[in-house]
N, C-alpha and C positions, 0 to 999 in steps of 0.2 A: 600342280598340274594346271595349265591355263583353263579358264572357264569354258572356252570354246570346245576344248577336247572333252570336258565333262559333259557338255550339252550334246556333242556328237555321240558319245557313248550312250547317253540317255536316249537319244533318238533311235539308236540301233536297238536298244531294249524295247522301246515303244513299238517300232515296226515289227520286231520279232513277236511280241505278244499279240499285236493286231493280226499278224499273219496266222499265228496259232489260233486266235479266236475265230478267224475266217474258216480255217480248216475244220475246227471242231464244229462250228455252226453249220457248215456245209454238210458235214457228215451226219449231224443230227437231223437236218432237213431231209437227207436221203433216206434215213431210217424211219421216217414218219414222225419225227419229233419236232416238226416245224413250229417256230415261235414267231409271232409278229408283234412288233411294238411300233404303233403308228405306221409311218411309211416304210420302216425297216423290216426286211425279211430276216430269217434266222441267221444267215451269214453276216448281214449288216450288224445285227445285235452282237454277234460274236466279235466282230471287228471293233465295235465301240467299247465293249467291256474289256477286250484284250488291250486296247490302247490305253484305257484308263488304268488298268492294272500295271501295264508297262510303264506308264508315266510315273506312277508312285514308286514302283520297284526300280525303275531306271535311275532315278535320282539317288536311291540308296546304293545300288550297285556301282554307279559311276563314282560316287564319293568314296566308297570303300576302296575302289581301285585307285583313286587319287591318293588316299591315305597310305595305301600299301606301297606306292611309288614316291611318297613325299621325301623320303630319305635321298632319292636320286637328285633332287634339286640342290641339296647341300654338297653332294659329291661332285656335281657338274659345275659348281660355282668356281669361277676364276680358273678354268681349265686351260691348258696350253693348246697350241695348234695340233700337236701330236695326239693329245688326248681326245680332242674333238674329232680328228680324222679316224682314230680307232673307234670312237663311239658311233660315228656314222657307218663305218664298216660293220660293226656289230648290229646296228639297227637294220641295215639292208639284209644281213644274213638272217636275222630273226624274222623279218617279214617274208623272206623267201622260204624259210623252213615252215613257218606257220601257213603260208599259202599252199605249199606242197602237201602238208598234212591235211589241211581242212578243205582243199579243193574238191575232193570227192563228195563233200557234203552238198555242193552246189548241183550235183547230178542226181542226188538220191531223194530229194524232197522238194517241197514248195519253195520257190524263190523268196516268197514273203517271209519265210522262217530262216532259210539257210543264208541268205545274203547278209542280213544284219549280224547274225552270229559269226559269219566269216570275217566281216569288217572288225567286229569287236576283238576277236582273237588276234587278228593281224596287228591292230593298234597296240594291244598289250604286249605281244611278242616283240614288236619293233622297239617299244620303250625298254623292255627288259634287255634286249640285245644291245641297245645303246649303253645301258648301265654296265653290262658285262664287258663291252668293248673298252670302255674307259678304265675300268678296274684292271683289265688285263691288256693294257695298251701295248706293252712290249711284245707280247706273243702275237697279237693281231698285226702290228706293224712289221714284225719279222716275216709273217706269212705274206703280207702285201708286198714287201720289198723283194721277196724271193720270186713272186709272180710277175712283178712289173719292172724289175731292174732298178728300182729306187734305192737310195742309200738306206741301209738298215739303221735303226736308232741305236745309240750307244748302249752297251750292255752295262747293267748296274748290279750291284751286289744284292743277293737275295736275303741277306741278314738284316732284319729290321733293327732299329734303335729306338729306345724309349726316351722321349724328349721331356726334359725338366723345364719348368717355367722360367728358370734363371737364364736358360739359353735363348728363349724367345724374347725376354725382356732386353737382354744385352744386344741382340740384333746382328752381331758379327758372324753368326752362323751362315747368314746369307752370303757373305764374302767367301767363307770356306766352301760352300756349295758351288758358287760360281767359279771358284778357282779349281774345281774338280777333285777336291780332297774328301768330299762327303757325298755319297749317293745311296740310292736304295730307298727303302721305306722308313719313314719317320712316324712312329706311333705316338699320338698325343692323347693321353688318358683324359677322360672327362673331368676328373678332379683338377687337373692342370688348367683346363679351359675355364672351369668355375673359378679357380684362383685368379686367373688373368681377368675374368669378367668382374670379379669383386674389386680388383685393383682399379679397373677402368671406371667403376662406378663410385669410387671412394671420394670423399669430400676434399681430401688433401690434394693439392695440385700435383705434387711430386709423385705420389702414389698413382693418381689418375693417369699421368703421363706415362708412367712405367707400364701400366696395364694396357693402355692403348697401343704403345709401341710393341708390346708382346703380341697383341692380336694382329697388328699390321704385319709383323714379321711372319706369323703363320700364314696370313693371306698371301704374302709375297712368295713364301716357300711353295705354296700350292701351284704357283705359276711356273716354277722351275721344272724343266724337263728331266733333270737328273734325279729328282726325288719325288716320291709320292707321300703325301701327308694323309694319314689315316687316323681318324678319331676312334678310340676304343673305349668301351664302358669301364666303369670302376669294377675291377675284379678282386678288390680287397676291401669290401665294405666294413670288415671288422676292424681295420686299422683306422685310428682316429685322425692322424695327421697325413698330409699329402706326401711328405717325404717317406713315411712308413709304407704308404700305398705303393709308391714308386719302387721301393726296394722289394716289396712282396711280389709285385707284378713282374719285375725283371727276373726274379728268381723262378717264378712259376713258368714264365714264357721262355726262359733261357736266353734272353737277349741283353745286349749291352745297355747301359744307362748313359745318356748324353747329358752332361750337366756342366755348369760353371760354379756350382756351390761346393766349395772345398770341404766343408763339414759333411755335407751329404755324400760327397765322393768317398770320404774316409769311412763313413758308416757303411755305405754300400759295399765297398771293397772288403771290409771286415766280415760282412755277411756273405761273401762269396760271389758278389755280382761283378761282372766285368764292367769297368768304368771307363768312359771316354770323357776325360776332363779337358774342356776347351781352355780352361785357365792354365793348366799345365802346358798345353800346346802353345799358348801365347807366350808363356815364360821361356819355353825352349826356342822360340823364334825372336826373342827380344834382341836388340842390337848388341854386338859384342862390346861396345863401349857406350858410356853414358856421359851426359854433360858433367863437367867438373873433373873427369878422369884425365890423367896424363899418359900419353902414349908416345913411344919413340917411333919415328918414321923417317925414311930416307927420301929427301925431296928430289924428284927426278926432272920436273919440267915446270915452266912458269904457268900460272893460272890465267884465267881470262881477264880478271880485274887487276888493276895496278897494285904491285906489291905482293900478289898472291903467288904461292908455290904449291905444287901438287906432288903428293906421294901416295903410297899404297900400303895397307896393312898386309899381314901374311895371308889373310883370307880373300884378298883382292878388293877390299873396301877402299874407295878413294878418300883421301884426306886432303882438304884444302886448308892450307895454313896462311893466315893473314900476315902481311908484313914480313915475309920470310924469303923473298926472292933472292936476297943477297946470300942466302945459305944453300942455294942450289948445289946438288952434288954431295951434300953432307947430311948426316943423320942428326935430327934435332928432336927435342922433347916439346910436344905440343899439348896445350891444355884444351880439351874438347869443350866447345861452347854450345854446339847443337848437333843433332843427328837428323838427317833428312832421308826418308825412305821414299823412293820413286818406283815407277814401273820398271826402270832399268837397273835398279839395285839400290844400295845404301851409300849415302855421302856423309862424311864427317867434316865439320867445320871447326876450326880452332885457331889459337894464337900461340906464339912461342912462349914457353914457360919463362917467367921473369928470372933475370940473372940473380944468383945468390940463393935460389930455392933448392933445398936439399933434395936429391933424388929419392 
């Protein structure tokens, strides 16, 4: 919490206790218990003592409030525009509710007491509303869109996934999210964060680079509107290893485990955990042909470069054969030299199979 907010909260407490001291002192003077200290009458003494007490207690109260809201700073770091909008809506709602509930206080007592108390409650309620708005941004934005006619945010799955450190270190999960194949809540256990932090602080350059890349991936995921990254505590302290903790937590929570570690995936699957293995996904999406493989293709048209001819595999993949323009209209065997994946699809480059090579 910014220091200025802490000081404002402290000032509210000081004014509150000063007002309380004034009311008490004035009441004592009216009952014949007048006290005079130098030029100060009873009410003045009450204000002075109340302000002193309020100054001491105000610092304690303000800092305790700051500590209770300290977790909000981590939650609000690197938030998307949608999350900020939802947080602002939550803050406004919190302020309005707090104002509506505490407004009668301004009419029932001395303003010196009720005004600082009113401001204190409004600030705390507004901060709490901001946090809740960010955490429940989809519900808040759906309500806003229904009232204002704005486009509603995309619906995401409510099923959380437990994230393994191997996924963060690899980094390709960002592309999966941005492609729209992964959404919802990603749960990052504290042991995984500790493991990434340990890698980032390692003396070895390779390990340090892996750890920093993992932390950067998590930070980038927090900015993606399709997913919510939530850090969860260690719920399996009895398990000595991080992998065992992940399996235990996935079983207890009944959520899938998102990993790139094949060994961990096998152990988790045998334990009854639903596993989402990004490595298996990558294998299933690998090119149908690889360099060095020989494919048969019907050459249909000339290519852009001299001597090139173009054909297509059964799945529609374009094959560019070098030095094969003379074979247009016929089926030739092509040795794959490279495979290029673009936004428009996959292209295979190759050359005619040398004569005399057995099929």
